N, C-alpha and C positions, 0 to 999 in steps of 0.2 A: 464368825470373826470375833465373837464375844470372848473375853478372857475366860478360861476354862472354869474356874470356881464360880464365877457369876452366871455362866451358862447353865451349870449344874443346879445352882440355886434357883434360877428362874424356872426351870422345868419342875423341880421338886416343889416349889411354892405353888405353881399352877395346878399340879396334880395332887398336892398334899399327901404324897406317898413316895417313900424312897424306892420301893419296889417298882412302881409304875415309871418313875423317872429313870431308873436304871434300864428298864426295858426299852423305853423310847430313845435313850441315848446310847444304847448298845454297850452298856457298861455293867460291871458287877455292882451289887448293892454296897459291899464294903468300899468300893471306889467312890461311889456317890457320897457315902458317909464321910469319907476322908476329905473330899472337896469341901463339903459343908463345914466340917470341923476346922479346916484351914481358914476358910472365910470368916468363921466366928472368931478365930484367934486373931486374924488381921484387924477385925473391926472391934475386938474386945467386947463382944456382946453375944447373947444367945439369939438365934434367929427362929428356932422352932421350939415348941413345947411338946413333949411326948405324953400321950395319954394311952398307955397300953400299946396296942398295935396302930394307933392313930396319931397323927401329928397336926398341929395348928401353928400358925405364925404368931410370933410375939409382936408387940407394937413396933419394935425395931425392924422385924422381918417384913411387916406390912409397908413400912417406909421404903425399905430396900427394894421390895417387889415393884413398887411404882417407878423407882429410878431405873431398875434393871430393864423394865419394859421400854422406857424412854431410850436407854443406851442401846438396847437391841435394835430399836427402830432406827436410830441414827446410824448405827453400823451398817444396817441394811441399805439405807439411802446412800451412804458413802460408797458401798460396794457397787450399787447400781450406777451411780454417777461416774465412777472410775471406769466401769465397763463401757459406758456410752462413749467415752473419749477414744476407745479402741473399736468403736462400732460394734460392741457386744452388749447384748441385753441379758444381764444376769441379776438375780436377786430373788427376794421372796415377798409376796403380796398376801396380806391377811385380810380377807373380806368377811364381813358379817352382813347377812341379808335376811329379810323376812321370808316366811314360808312360801308365799307366792313366787317370789324371786328365785329362791333356791331350787324349787321344784319345777317351775314352768318356764322361766325366762333365762336364768343364768347358764344352765348347762350348755346350751347351744353357743352362747357368746364366749364362754370360757374355752370350749372346744376349738373354736376358730381363732381365739387369741393365742392359744398354745401352739396351734399350727403355724402362726406367724412368728411367735417368740418362744421356741421350744425350750430355751434354757431358763426361762422364768418359772419359778415355783409358786403355785397358788394354793392357798388353803381357805376353806369356806366354813363358817359356822352359821347355824340357823337359829333364829330366835324371833320373838315378836319385836315390834318397834321399840318398846321400852328397854328391852334387854340389849338390843343392838346399840342404842344410844349410850347406854351405860358402859358397854364394852369399849366403845370409842373413847369415852371420857377417861377410861382407866387404861388406855393404851394397849388393849388386848387385840385390837384390829387397826388396820391402816385406813380402811374405807368401809362405809356402811351403805346399804341400799334399803330404804324403808318406805312405807306408806304412812299416811296419817297427816294430821293437822298440826302436830306439835312443833314448837320452835324453842330451842334452848340456847342460852348464851354460851359462846365458845365453840359452837358448832356451825359450820357453813352448810347450807342446803342448796343443792343444784338440781333442777328438774331433769329427770331421765326419761320417763316413759308415761304416756297417758293410759288410763285404765278406766273402767266403770264397774261399780258394784251393782249387781243385778239380783233380783229375787228369783229363786229357782226352786223347782220341785220335780218329783217324778211325773212324767207325762200323763199317767193315769189319774192324777189328782188335780191337774191344772184345770181351772174353769174353762168352759167351752169358748168363751170370749177371749181367753188368754189375758184378761185384764182384771184388776182388783183395785180397791181404794184403801186408804189407810184404816178407815173405820172397820172395813171387812177383815183386814189383816189382823186387827187386834183380837179377833175371835179365833184365829187359827194358830196351831202349834208352830213355834218358831225356834230354830236352832241358831245360836250366835257364837262368835269366837270369844275367847277368854278375855278377861280384863288385862289391859296392856297391849292388846292387839291393835294394829293400825286400822285394820278393817272395821273392827268394832267402834273405834274412835270416830272414823269417818261417818258410819251409820248414825251414831249418836248425834253428831254435829248436824247432819241434815234433818234428823227427826226434830231437833230443837228448833230449827228454822220453820217447821210446820206446827210448832207448839205441842209436840209430843215428846215423851220420854221413853227410854227403853223399857222402863218398868210398866208402861202402859200396855205392853204386848205380852202375849201368852208364851213366855220363854220356857221351853220344856227341857232344854239342854244347852250347856255351855261346853264348847269343845276346843281344845288347843291345836287342832290340826285341820287344815282344809281338806286333806285327803280323807280324814276320818269323818268329816261332815258329809262329804259326797257319798261315802259308803253307807252312812246312816240314812240319808235321804232315799237311797235305792231300796230301803226296806221299811220305810215308814211313810206316814201321811203328813210329815212335817215339811215346812219350807225353810229356806235359809238365804241369807244375803252372802254372795260369793263374788270374787273377782272374775270378770269376764275372761281374763287371761288363763284362769285356772280351770275353766270348764269347757274349753273349745272342743276337746276330744269327745266329751260326754254329749255335747250338743250335736256334733256330727253323727254320733252313734245313736242319737235320739234316746239317750238314757236319762237326760235331764232336759227341762224346758224352761225358758225364761218367761216370767209372768210380769207383764207391764203394770206399773202402779200409776194411777191417774195423777198427773201433775207432780210427779216425784221422780227425779233423776239424780243419780249419785255418781257424778264423775269424780275422779281423783287422780293424783299424780304420784308416781314413784320418784323418790329423790335420792341422789347421791348425798352422803354426809361425810364430812371430814373436818379435822380440827381447823378452826378459823385462824387465818393468818399464818398457817404453816404450808410451805411449799414442799411437795413431794413429787419428783419426776415420774416415779413408777406409778403412783396413783393417777397422775395426769395422763400418762400413757394409756392406762386401762380405760379411764373415763372417755378419752377421745376415741378410742377404738370402739367402745360400746355404743357411743352416740352415732 
């Protein structure tokens, strides 16, 4: 429903490529260029700077991108609200979620949601907690699902799902007792998620409560993917802290084993996040369905 020039600008600004924008909009590149040129004429300013084959946004372009996302979001909410008056559920929902959510929890929920509401379109982007919160603040997504302890002004946090972070390793290297303490763990190779990850943030928080820091441990690898960590563990003697939701299949197949840590439990919550003070019926519909 966006005005054509603004819709073309939004796609071009997000892709920073006339070619990619044309492909996704099913247009020719000259047509994309024409729309951008018309918008620049109307606004009497340049929106892009060309650097050979690459483009970047001007300061005016950055401002327009922020408003274009807000306008796109409002149009989508209007489209959904009007459809509801006719008992039709149509619209687009953009979700951003952490790795554990996108790989191990969301697929089944979205499948069932689309069976119930087949005319609703859903897109999902994956990122760590820090990136998803940033995407929400910049209006790139309508709804986020994250883990972690962070709280930011302007963002509403709503509990979604309980989880637990557990220490795991290949069954062949797990102590006979299946237990360990933090002092023993300090001497063993450990794999952790990357900086900005909600999983890492939760682990660091609970370590501080026991007067430990992550730097106290023998970290041999930082990895930005839960799946990558699981693959690494299957071929190494390292241990890792992972979400219980992410290793259920490996536990059932006995490819990984949980190691208990004396007096050390790491429960956590997955949270829905959305702009504070903003009503969005489509977001509410999805949250209520997921819950």
